[in-house]
mmJSON file of the N, C-alpha and C atoms, coordinates in Angstrom:
{"data_MODEL":{"atom_site":{
"group_PDB":["ATOM","ATOM","ATOM","ATOM","ATOM","ATOM","ATOM","ATOM","ATOM","ATOM","ATOM","ATOM","ATOM","ATOM","ATOM","ATOM","ATOM","ATOM","ATOM","ATOM","ATOM","ATOM","ATOM","ATOM","ATOM","ATOM","ATOM","ATOM","ATOM","ATOM","ATOM","ATOM","ATOM","ATOM","ATOM","ATOM","ATOM","ATOM","ATOM","ATOM","ATOM","ATOM","ATOM","ATOM","ATOM","ATOM","ATOM","ATOM","ATOM","ATOM","ATOM","ATOM","ATOM","ATOM","ATOM","ATOM","ATOM","ATOM","ATOM","ATOM","ATOM","ATOM","ATOM","ATOM","ATOM","ATOM","ATOM","ATOM","ATOM","ATOM","ATOM","ATOM","ATOM","ATOM","ATOM","ATOM","ATOM","ATOM","ATOM","ATOM","ATOM","ATOM","ATOM","ATOM","ATOM","ATOM","ATOM","ATOM","ATOM","ATOM","ATOM","ATOM","ATOM","ATOM","ATOM","ATOM","ATOM","ATOM","ATOM","ATOM","ATOM","ATOM","ATOM","ATOM","ATOM","ATOM","ATOM","ATOM","ATOM","ATOM","ATOM","ATOM","ATOM","ATOM","ATOM","ATOM","ATOM","ATOM","ATOM","ATOM","ATOM","ATOM","ATOM","ATOM","ATOM","ATOM","ATOM","ATOM","ATOM","ATOM","ATOM","ATOM","ATOM","ATOM","ATOM","ATOM","ATOM","ATOM","ATOM","ATOM","ATOM","ATOM","ATOM","ATOM","ATOM","ATOM","ATOM","ATOM","ATOM","ATOM","ATOM","ATOM","ATOM","ATOM","ATOM","ATOM","ATOM","ATOM","ATOM","ATOM","ATOM","ATOM","ATOM","ATOM","ATOM","ATOM","ATOM","ATOM","ATOM","ATOM","ATOM","ATOM","ATOM","ATOM","ATOM","ATOM","ATOM","ATOM","ATOM","ATOM","ATOM","ATOM","ATOM","ATOM","ATOM","ATOM","ATOM","ATOM","ATOM","ATOM","ATOM","ATOM","ATOM","ATOM","ATOM","ATOM","ATOM","ATOM","ATOM","ATOM","ATOM","ATOM","ATOM","ATOM","ATOM","ATOM","ATOM"],
"id":[1,2,3,4,5,6,7,8,9,10,11,12,13,14,15,16,17,18,19,20,21,22,23,24,25,26,27,28,29,30,31,32,33,34,35,36,37,38,39,40,41,42,43,44,45,46,47,48,49,50,51,52,53,54,55,56,57,58,59,60,61,62,63,64,65,66,67,68,69,70,71,72,73,74,75,76,77,78,79,80,81,82,83,84,85,86,87,88,89,90,91,92,93,94,95,96,97,98,99,100,101,102,103,104,105,106,107,108,109,110,111,112,113,114,115,116,117,118,119,120,121,122,123,124,125,126,127,128,129,130,131,132,133,134,135,136,137,138,139,140,141,142,143,144,145,146,147,148,149,150,151,152,153,154,155,156,157,158,159,160,161,162,163,164,165,166,167,168,169,170,171,172,173,174,175,176,177,178,179,180,181,182,183,184,185,186,187,188,189,190,191,192,193,194,195,196,197,198,199,200,201,202,203,204,205,206,207],
"type_symbol":["N","C","C","N","C","C","N","C","C","N","C","C","N","C","C","N","C","C","N","C","C","N","C","C","N","C","C","N","C","C","N","C","C","N","C","C","N","C","C","N","C","C","N","C","C","N","C","C","N","C","C","N","C","C","N","C","C","N","C","C","N","C","C","N","C","C","N","C","C","N","C","C","N","C","C","N","C","C","N","C","C","N","C","C","N","C","C","N","C","C","N","C","C","N","C","C","N","C","C","N","C","C","N","C","C","N","C","C","N","C","C","N","C","C","N","C","C","N","C","C","N","C","C","N","C","C","N","C","C","N","C","C","N","C","C","N","C","C","N","C","C","N","C","C","N","C","C","N","C","C","N","C","C","N","C","C","N","C","C","N","C","C","N","C","C","N","C","C","N","C","C","N","C","C","N","C","C","N","C","C","N","C","C","N","C","C","N","C","C","N","C","C","N","C","C","N","C","C","N","C","C","N","C","C","N","C","C"],
"label_atom_id":["N","CA","C","N","CA","C","N","CA","C","N","CA","C","N","CA","C","N","CA","C","N","CA","C","N","CA","C","N","CA","C","N","CA","C","N","CA","C","N","CA","C","N","CA","C","N","CA","C","N","CA","C","N","CA","C","N","CA","C","N","CA","C","N","CA","C","N","CA","C","N","CA","C","N","CA","C","N","CA","C","N","CA","C","N","CA","C","N","CA","C","N","CA","C","N","CA","C","N","CA","C","N","CA","C","N","CA","C","N","CA","C","N","CA","C","N","CA","C","N","CA","C","N","CA","C","N","CA","C","N","CA","C","N","CA","C","N","CA","C","N","CA","C","N","CA","C","N","CA","C","N","CA","C","N","CA","C","N","CA","C","N","CA","C","N","CA","C","N","CA","C","N","CA","C","N","CA","C","N","CA","C","N","CA","C","N","CA","C","N","CA","C","N","CA","C","N","CA","C","N","CA","C","N","CA","C","N","CA","C","N","CA","C","N","CA","C","N","CA","C","N","CA","C","N","CA","C","N","CA","C","N","CA","C","N","CA","C","N","CA","C"],
"label_alt_id":[null,null,null,null,null,null,null,null,null,null,null,null,null,null,null,null,null,null,null,null,null,null,null,null,null,null,null,null,null,null,null,null,null,null,null,null,null,null,null,null,null,null,null,null,null,null,null,null,null,null,null,null,null,null,null,null,null,null,null,null,null,null,null,null,null,null,null,null,null,null,null,null,null,null,null,null,null,null,null,null,null,null,null,null,null,null,null,null,null,null,null,null,null,null,null,null,null,null,null,null,null,null,null,null,null,null,null,null,null,null,null,null,null,null,null,null,null,null,null,null,null,null,null,null,null,null,null,null,null,null,null,null,null,null,null,null,null,null,null,null,null,null,null,null,null,null,null,null,null,null,null,null,null,null,null,null,null,null,null,null,null,null,null,null,null,null,null,null,null,null,null,null,null,null,null,null,null,null,null,null,null,null,null,null,null,null,null,null,null,null,null,null,null,null,null,null,null,null,null,null,null,null,null,null,null,null,null],
"label_comp_id":["MET","MET","MET","ARG","ARG","ARG","LYS","LYS","LYS","TYR","TYR","TYR","TYR","TYR","TYR","SER","SER","SER","LEU","LEU","LEU","ILE","ILE","ILE","ASP","ASP","ASP","LYS","LYS","LYS","VAL","VAL","VAL","TYR","TYR","TYR","ALA","ALA","ALA","LEU","LEU","LEU","LYS","LYS","LYS","ASN","ASN","ASN","LEU","LEU","LEU","TYR","TYR","TYR","ALA","ALA","ALA","SER","SER","SER","PHE","PHE","PHE","GLU","GLU","GLU","SER","SER","SER","VAL","VAL","VAL","LYS","LYS","LYS","ARG","ARG","ARG","ASN","ASN","ASN","LYS","LYS","LYS","GLY","GLY","GLY","ALA","ALA","ALA","ALA","ALA","ALA","GLY","GLY","GLY","VAL","VAL","VAL","ASP","ASP","ASP","HIS","HIS","HIS","GLN","GLN","GLN","SER","SER","SER","ILE","ILE","ILE","ALA","ALA","ALA","ASP","ASP","ASP","PHE","PHE","PHE","GLU","GLU","GLU","ALA","ALA","ALA","ASN","ASN","ASN","LEU","LEU","LEU","VAL","VAL","VAL","GLU","GLU","GLU","ASN","ASN","ASN","ILE","ILE","ILE","ASN","ASN","ASN","GLN","GLN","GLN","LEU","LEU","LEU","HIS","HIS","HIS","GLU","GLU","GLU","TYR","TYR","TYR","LEU","LEU","LEU","ARG","ARG","ARG","THR","THR","THR","LYS","LYS","LYS","THR","THR","THR","PHE","PHE","PHE","GLN","GLN","GLN","PRO","PRO","PRO","SER","SER","SER","PRO","PRO","PRO","VAL","VAL","VAL","ARG","ARG","ARG","ALA","ALA","ALA","HIS","HIS","HIS"],
"label_asym_id":["A","A","A","A","A","A","A","A","A","A","A","A","A","A","A","A","A","A","A","A","A","A","A","A","A","A","A","A","A","A","A","A","A","A","A","A","A","A","A","A","A","A","A","A","A","A","A","A","A","A","A","A","A","A","A","A","A","A","A","A","A","A","A","A","A","A","A","A","A","A","A","A","A","A","A","A","A","A","A","A","A","A","A","A","A","A","A","A","A","A","A","A","A","A","A","A","A","A","A","A","A","A","A","A","A","A","A","A","A","A","A","A","A","A","A","A","A","A","A","A","A","A","A","A","A","A","A","A","A","A","A","A","A","A","A","A","A","A","A","A","A","A","A","A","A","A","A","A","A","A","A","A","A","A","A","A","A","A","A","A","A","A","A","A","A","A","A","A","A","A","A","A","A","A","A","A","A","A","A","A","A","A","A","A","A","A","A","A","A","A","A","A","A","A","A","A","A","A","A","A","A","A","A","A","A","A","A"],
"label_entity_id":["1","1","1","1","1","1","1","1","1","1","1","1","1","1","1","1","1","1","1","1","1","1","1","1","1","1","1","1","1","1","1","1","1","1","1","1","1","1","1","1","1","1","1","1","1","1","1","1","1","1","1","1","1","1","1","1","1","1","1","1","1","1","1","1","1","1","1","1","1","1","1","1","1","1","1","1","1","1","1","1","1","1","1","1","1","1","1","1","1","1","1","1","1","1","1","1","1","1","1","1","1","1","1","1","1","1","1","1","1","1","1","1","1","1","1","1","1","1","1","1","1","1","1","1","1","1","1","1","1","1","1","1","1","1","1","1","1","1","1","1","1","1","1","1","1","1","1","1","1","1","1","1","1","1","1","1","1","1","1","1","1","1","1","1","1","1","1","1","1","1","1","1","1","1","1","1","1","1","1","1","1","1","1","1","1","1","1","1","1","1","1","1","1","1","1","1","1","1","1","1","1","1","1","1","1","1","1"],
"label_seq_id":[1,1,1,2,2,2,3,3,3,4,4,4,5,5,5,6,6,6,7,7,7,8,8,8,9,9,9,10,10,10,11,11,11,12,12,12,13,13,13,14,14,14,15,15,15,16,16,16,17,17,17,18,18,18,19,19,19,20,20,20,21,21,21,22,22,22,23,23,23,24,24,24,25,25,25,26,26,26,27,27,27,28,28,28,29,29,29,30,30,30,31,31,31,32,32,32,33,33,33,34,34,34,35,35,35,36,36,36,37,37,37,38,38,38,39,39,39,40,40,40,41,41,41,42,42,42,43,43,43,44,44,44,45,45,45,46,46,46,47,47,47,48,48,48,49,49,49,50,50,50,51,51,51,52,52,52,53,53,53,54,54,54,55,55,55,56,56,56,57,57,57,58,58,58,59,59,59,60,60,60,61,61,61,62,62,62,63,63,63,64,64,64,65,65,65,66,66,66,67,67,67,68,68,68,69,69,69],
"pdbx_PDB_ins_code":[null,null,null,null,null,null,null,null,null,null,null,null,null,null,null,null,null,null,null,null,null,null,null,null,null,null,null,null,null,null,null,null,null,null,null,null,null,null,null,null,null,null,null,null,null,null,null,null,null,null,null,null,null,null,null,null,null,null,null,null,null,null,null,null,null,null,null,null,null,null,null,null,null,null,null,null,null,null,null,null,null,null,null,null,null,null,null,null,null,null,null,null,null,null,null,null,null,null,null,null,null,null,null,null,null,null,null,null,null,null,null,null,null,null,null,null,null,null,null,null,null,null,null,null,null,null,null,null,null,null,null,null,null,null,null,null,null,null,null,null,null,null,null,null,null,null,null,null,null,null,null,null,null,null,null,null,null,null,null,null,null,null,null,null,null,null,null,null,null,null,null,null,null,null,null,null,null,null,null,null,null,null,null,null,null,null,null,null,null,null,null,null,null,null,null,null,null,null,null,null,null,null,null,null,null,null,null],
"Cartn_x":[92.236,93.045,92.103,92.313,91.6,91.769,90.721,91.056,90.583,91.563,91.33,91.061,90.223,90.061,90.414,90.77,91.185,89.892,90.151,89.114,89.318,90.449,90.652,89.742,89.069,87.972,86.765,86.607,85.499,85.988,87.35,87.905,87.641,87.98,88.045,86.763,85.635,84.362,83.859,83.31,82.972,81.922,80.963,79.931,80.679,81.703,82.173,83.203,83.958,84.661,83.67,82.535,81.663,81.059,80.84,80.327,81.441,82.761,83.754,83.975,83.847,83.949,82.804,81.572,80.372,80.683,81.374,81.62,82.667,83.687,84.767,84.201,83.318,82.682,81.745,80.951,80.004,80.827,81.896,82.861,83.726,83.563,84.36,85.859,86.247,87.715,88.592,89.77,90.85,91.726,92.239,93.175,94.346,94.873,95.947,97.166,98.213,99.578,99.71,98.643,98.611,97.979,97.218,96.619,95.419,94.796,93.576,92.366,91.625,90.35,89.313,88.31,87.217,86.45,86.265,85.783,86.574,87.786,88.681,88.382,88.408,88.245,86.77,85.803,84.443,84.261,84.901,84.83,84.968,85.823,86.163,85.587,84.68,84.489,84.381,83.811,83.542,84.982,85.659,87.0,87.973,87.875,88.94,88.64,87.281,86.813,87.226,87.025,87.379,88.88,89.685,91.114,91.603,90.998,91.28,91.063,89.865,89.469,90.486,90.719,91.629,93.16,93.621,94.872,94.857,93.766,93.729,93.548,92.632,92.323,93.558,94.47,95.605,96.868,96.661,97.747,98.874,98.492,99.599,99.477,98.676,98.621,99.943,100.409,101.561,101.388,101.097,100.663,101.963,101.637,102.697,103.385,104.641,105.118,104.684,104.558,104.124,105.258,104.781,105.78,105.979,107.136,107.241,107.259,106.718,106.413,107.699],
"Cartn_y":[40.99,42.229,43.348,44.316,45.495,46.417,47.197,48.092,49.501,50.477,51.812,52.772,53.713,54.768,55.987,56.915,58.308,59.156,59.934,60.915,62.298,62.542,63.983,64.534,63.701,64.382,64.795,64.183,64.751,65.988,66.044,67.456,68.685,68.506,69.593,69.743,68.897,69.177,70.557,71.331,72.632,72.804,71.835,72.006,71.938,71.014,70.934,72.079,72.661,73.837,74.983,75.059,76.112,75.89,74.623,74.204,74.449,74.232,74.442,75.913,76.878,78.103,78.703,78.313,78.655,78.155,77.012,76.544,77.399,77.811,78.606,79.94,80.647,81.786,81.82,80.737,80.594,80.58,79.783,79.648,80.896,81.89,83.068,82.84,81.952,81.519,82.669,82.495,83.618,83.526,84.556,84.509,83.48,83.067,82.15,82.945,82.164,82.807,83.804,83.8,84.755,86.003,85.959,87.159,87.494,86.68,86.967,86.66,87.718,87.574,86.876,86.357,85.775,86.799,88.091,89.062,89.311,89.265,89.431,88.296,86.985,85.751,85.861,86.323,86.187,87.281,88.482,89.487,88.87,87.948,87.281,85.829,85.4,84.13,83.107,83.425,82.577,82.153,83.414,83.226,82.494,82.735,82.088,80.678,80.253,78.963,78.136,78.602,78.1,77.874,78.887,78.763,77.66,77.629,76.558,75.202,75.142,73.8,73.399,74.267,73.947,73.623,74.26,73.925,72.537,72.178,70.821,69.673,69.997,69.089,68.795,69.724,69.518,69.299,69.154,68.895,69.927,71.233,72.222,73.237,73.047,73.83,73.794,75.001,75.024,76.045,75.363,76.17,76.991,78.162,78.936,78.163,78.288,77.762,78.244,77.482,77.778,78.563,79.716,80.577,80.183,80.038,79.743,80.901,80.647,81.751,82.311],
"Cartn_z":[144.364,144.334,144.332,145.11,145.171,144.224,143.725,142.686,143.187,143.165,143.735,142.555,142.974,141.95,142.324,141.383,141.808,142.133,143.235,143.588,143.114,142.459,142.091,141.085,140.367,139.434,140.211,141.347,142.296,143.073,143.289,143.983,142.867,141.836,140.834,139.962,140.313,139.761,140.177,139.196,139.439,140.438,140.579,141.593,142.875,143.012,144.309,144.753,143.874,144.078,144.539,143.862,144.326,145.825,146.022,147.383,148.346,148.093,148.958,149.272,148.185,148.38,149.376,149.065,150.052,151.472,151.631,152.936,153.638,152.867,153.489,153.725,152.95,153.132,154.405,154.431,155.562,157.051,156.856,158.153,158.351,157.415,157.612,157.523,156.643,156.439,156.289,156.826,156.725,155.306,154.992,153.85,154.011,152.947,152.965,152.947,152.486,152.347,151.205,150.332,149.206,149.584,150.87,151.555,150.744,149.914,149.199,150.194,150.247,151.213,150.589,151.354,150.768,149.709,150.049,149.138,147.829,148.055,146.725,145.767,146.325,145.475,144.989,145.788,145.302,144.281,144.262,143.213,141.889,141.627,140.364,140.55,141.169,141.398,140.336,139.407,138.217,137.553,137.363,136.794,137.7,138.971,139.859,140.021,140.066,140.198,138.935,137.828,136.588,136.368,136.843,136.736,137.747,138.972,139.793,139.331,138.818,138.158,137.013,136.16,135.11,135.667,136.756,137.237,137.921,138.543,139.234,138.119,137.099,136.151,135.344,135.015,134.111,135.048,136.437,137.334,137.215,136.97,136.764,137.961,138.983,140.071,140.964,141.08,142.019,143.247,144.333,145.456,145.994,146.785,147.228,148.481,148.575,149.889,151.111,152.141,153.463,154.097,154.594,155.353,156.796,157.236,158.761,159.686,160.826,161.731,162.386],
"occupancy":[1.0,1.0,1.0,1.0,1.0,1.0,1.0,1.0,1.0,1.0,1.0,1.0,1.0,1.0,1.0,1.0,1.0,1.0,1.0,1.0,1.0,1.0,1.0,1.0,1.0,1.0,1.0,1.0,1.0,1.0,1.0,1.0,1.0,1.0,1.0,1.0,1.0,1.0,1.0,1.0,1.0,1.0,1.0,1.0,1.0,1.0,1.0,1.0,1.0,1.0,1.0,1.0,1.0,1.0,1.0,1.0,1.0,1.0,1.0,1.0,1.0,1.0,1.0,1.0,1.0,1.0,1.0,1.0,1.0,1.0,1.0,1.0,1.0,1.0,1.0,1.0,1.0,1.0,1.0,1.0,1.0,1.0,1.0,1.0,1.0,1.0,1.0,1.0,1.0,1.0,1.0,1.0,1.0,1.0,1.0,1.0,1.0,1.0,1.0,1.0,1.0,1.0,1.0,1.0,1.0,1.0,1.0,1.0,1.0,1.0,1.0,1.0,1.0,1.0,1.0,1.0,1.0,1.0,1.0,1.0,1.0,1.0,1.0,1.0,1.0,1.0,1.0,1.0,1.0,1.0,1.0,1.0,1.0,1.0,1.0,1.0,1.0,1.0,1.0,1.0,1.0,1.0,1.0,1.0,1.0,1.0,1.0,1.0,1.0,1.0,1.0,1.0,1.0,1.0,1.0,1.0,1.0,1.0,1.0,1.0,1.0,1.0,1.0,1.0,1.0,1.0,1.0,1.0,1.0,1.0,1.0,1.0,1.0,1.0,1.0,1.0,1.0,1.0,1.0,1.0,1.0,1.0,1.0,1.0,1.0,1.0,1.0,1.0,1.0,1.0,1.0,1.0,1.0,1.0,1.0,1.0,1.0,1.0,1.0,1.0,1.0,1.0,1.0,1.0,1.0,1.0,1.0],
"B_iso_or_equiv":[0.0,0.0,0.0,0.0,0.0,0.0,0.0,0.0,0.0,0.0,0.0,0.0,0.0,0.0,0.0,0.0,0.0,0.0,0.0,0.0,0.0,0.0,0.0,0.0,0.0,0.0,0.0,0.0,0.0,0.0,0.0,0.0,0.0,0.0,0.0,0.0,0.0,0.0,0.0,0.0,0.0,0.0,0.0,0.0,0.0,0.0,0.0,0.0,0.0,0.0,0.0,0.0,0.0,0.0,0.0,0.0,0.0,0.0,0.0,0.0,0.0,0.0,0.0,0.0,0.0,0.0,0.0,0.0,0.0,0.0,0.0,0.0,0.0,0.0,0.0,0.0,0.0,0.0,0.0,0.0,0.0,0.0,0.0,0.0,0.0,0.0,0.0,0.0,0.0,0.0,0.0,0.0,0.0,0.0,0.0,0.0,0.0,0.0,0.0,0.0,0.0,0.0,0.0,0.0,0.0,0.0,0.0,0.0,0.0,0.0,0.0,0.0,0.0,0.0,0.0,0.0,0.0,0.0,0.0,0.0,0.0,0.0,0.0,0.0,0.0,0.0,0.0,0.0,0.0,0.0,0.0,0.0,0.0,0.0,0.0,0.0,0.0,0.0,0.0,0.0,0.0,0.0,0.0,0.0,0.0,0.0,0.0,0.0,0.0,0.0,0.0,0.0,0.0,0.0,0.0,0.0,0.0,0.0,0.0,0.0,0.0,0.0,0.0,0.0,0.0,0.0,0.0,0.0,0.0,0.0,0.0,0.0,0.0,0.0,0.0,0.0,0.0,0.0,0.0,0.0,0.0,0.0,0.0,0.0,0.0,0.0,0.0,0.0,0.0,0.0,0.0,0.0,0.0,0.0,0.0,0.0,0.0,0.0,0.0,0.0,0.0,0.0,0.0,0.0,0.0,0.0,0.0],
"pdbx_formal_charge":[null,null,null,null,null,null,null,null,null,null,null,null,null,null,null,null,null,null,null,null,null,null,null,null,null,null,null,null,null,null,null,null,null,null,null,null,null,null,null,null,null,null,null,null,null,null,null,null,null,null,null,null,null,null,null,null,null,null,null,null,null,null,null,null,null,null,null,null,null,null,null,null,null,null,null,null,null,null,null,null,null,null,null,null,null,null,null,null,null,null,null,null,null,null,null,null,null,null,null,null,null,null,null,null,null,null,null,null,null,null,null,null,null,null,null,null,null,null,null,null,null,null,null,null,null,null,null,null,null,null,null,null,null,null,null,null,null,null,null,null,null,null,null,null,null,null,null,null,null,null,null,null,null,null,null,null,null,null,null,null,null,null,null,null,null,null,null,null,null,null,null,null,null,null,null,null,null,null,null,null,null,null,null,null,null,null,null,null,null,null,null,null,null,null,null,null,null,null,null,null,null,null,null,null,null,null,null],
"auth_seq_id":[1,1,1,2,2,2,3,3,3,4,4,4,5,5,5,6,6,6,7,7,7,8,8,8,9,9,9,10,10,10,11,11,11,12,12,12,13,13,13,14,14,14,15,15,15,16,16,16,17,17,17,18,18,18,19,19,19,20,20,20,21,21,21,22,22,22,23,23,23,24,24,24,25,25,25,26,26,26,27,27,27,28,28,28,29,29,29,30,30,30,31,31,31,32,32,32,33,33,33,34,34,34,35,35,35,36,36,36,37,37,37,38,38,38,39,39,39,40,40,40,41,41,41,42,42,42,43,43,43,44,44,44,45,45,45,46,46,46,47,47,47,48,48,48,49,49,49,50,50,50,51,51,51,52,52,52,53,53,53,54,54,54,55,55,55,56,56,56,57,57,57,58,58,58,59,59,59,60,60,60,61,61,61,62,62,62,63,63,63,64,64,64,65,65,65,66,66,66,67,67,67,68,68,68,69,69,69],
"auth_comp_id":["MET","MET","MET","ARG","ARG","ARG","LYS","LYS","LYS","TYR","TYR","TYR","TYR","TYR","TYR","SER","SER","SER","LEU","LEU","LEU","ILE","ILE","ILE","ASP","ASP","ASP","LYS","LYS","LYS","VAL","VAL","VAL","TYR","TYR","TYR","ALA","ALA","ALA","LEU","LEU","LEU","LYS","LYS","LYS","ASN","ASN","ASN","LEU","LEU","LEU","TYR","TYR","TYR","ALA","ALA","ALA","SER","SER","SER","PHE","PHE","PHE","GLU","GLU","GLU","SER","SER","SER","VAL","VAL","VAL","LYS","LYS","LYS","ARG","ARG","ARG","ASN","ASN","ASN","LYS","LYS","LYS","GLY","GLY","GLY","ALA","ALA","ALA","ALA","ALA","ALA","GLY","GLY","GLY","VAL","VAL","VAL","ASP","ASP","ASP","HIS","HIS","HIS","GLN","GLN","GLN","SER","SER","SER","ILE","ILE","ILE","ALA","ALA","ALA","ASP","ASP","ASP","PHE","PHE","PHE","GLU","GLU","GLU","ALA","ALA","ALA","ASN","ASN","ASN","LEU","LEU","LEU","VAL","VAL","VAL","GLU","GLU","GLU","ASN","ASN","ASN","ILE","ILE","ILE","ASN","ASN","ASN","GLN","GLN","GLN","LEU","LEU","LEU","HIS","HIS","HIS","GLU","GLU","GLU","TYR","TYR","TYR","LEU","LEU","LEU","ARG","ARG","ARG","THR","THR","THR","LYS","LYS","LYS","THR","THR","THR","PHE","PHE","PHE","GLN","GLN","GLN","PRO","PRO","PRO","SER","SER","SER","PRO","PRO","PRO","VAL","VAL","VAL","ARG","ARG","ARG","ALA","ALA","ALA","HIS","HIS","HIS"],
"auth_asym_id":["A","A","A","A","A","A","A","A","A","A","A","A","A","A","A","A","A","A","A","A","A","A","A","A","A","A","A","A","A","A","A","A","A","A","A","A","A","A","A","A","A","A","A","A","A","A","A","A","A","A","A","A","A","A","A","A","A","A","A","A","A","A","A","A","A","A","A","A","A","A","A","A","A","A","A","A","A","A","A","A","A","A","A","A","A","A","A","A","A","A","A","A","A","A","A","A","A","A","A","A","A","A","A","A","A","A","A","A","A","A","A","A","A","A","A","A","A","A","A","A","A","A","A","A","A","A","A","A","A","A","A","A","A","A","A","A","A","A","A","A","A","A","A","A","A","A","A","A","A","A","A","A","A","A","A","A","A","A","A","A","A","A","A","A","A","A","A","A","A","A","A","A","A","A","A","A","A","A","A","A","A","A","A","A","A","A","A","A","A","A","A","A","A","A","A","A","A","A","A","A","A","A","A","A","A","A","A"],
"auth_atom_id":["N","CA","C","N","CA","C","N","CA","C","N","CA","C","N","CA","C","N","CA","C","N","CA","C","N","CA","C","N","CA","C","N","CA","C","N","CA","C","N","CA","C","N","CA","C","N","CA","C","N","CA","C","N","CA","C","N","CA","C","N","CA","C","N","CA","C","N","CA","C","N","CA","C","N","CA","C","N","CA","C","N","CA","C","N","CA","C","N","CA","C","N","CA","C","N","CA","C","N","CA","C","N","CA","C","N","CA","C","N","CA","C","N","CA","C","N","CA","C","N","CA","C","N","CA","C","N","CA","C","N","CA","C","N","CA","C","N","CA","C","N","CA","C","N","CA","C","N","CA","C","N","CA","C","N","CA","C","N","CA","C","N","CA","C","N","CA","C","N","CA","C","N","CA","C","N","CA","C","N","CA","C","N","CA","C","N","CA","C","N","CA","C","N","CA","C","N","CA","C","N","CA","C","N","CA","C","N","CA","C","N","CA","C","N","CA","C","N","CA","C","N","CA","C","N","CA","C","N","CA","C","N","CA","C","N","CA","C","N","CA","C"],
"pdbx_PDB_model_num":[1,1,1,1,1,1,1,1,1,1,1,1,1,1,1,1,1,1,1,1,1,1,1,1,1,1,1,1,1,1,1,1,1,1,1,1,1,1,1,1,1,1,1,1,1,1,1,1,1,1,1,1,1,1,1,1,1,1,1,1,1,1,1,1,1,1,1,1,1,1,1,1,1,1,1,1,1,1,1,1,1,1,1,1,1,1,1,1,1,1,1,1,1,1,1,1,1,1,1,1,1,1,1,1,1,1,1,1,1,1,1,1,1,1,1,1,1,1,1,1,1,1,1,1,1,1,1,1,1,1,1,1,1,1,1,1,1,1,1,1,1,1,1,1,1,1,1,1,1,1,1,1,1,1,1,1,1,1,1,1,1,1,1,1,1,1,1,1,1,1,1,1,1,1,1,1,1,1,1,1,1,1,1,1,1,1,1,1,1,1,1,1,1,1,1,1,1,1,1,1,1,1,1,1,1,1,1]
}}}
């Protein structure tokens, strides 16, 4: 019998969230459905990363619905 482990703790690890942000910034990622730019997110980076970490850790993250074109 195979035993599978959850990877979500790797996703919300602070070092990985910061690395993901740096990757998006380096690739000049566009704003999402919330229209928040990289500069806006970075202006409160520590607070935003910590909030995202907590949402993911506690499984309370509620993404905005995707808008149809």
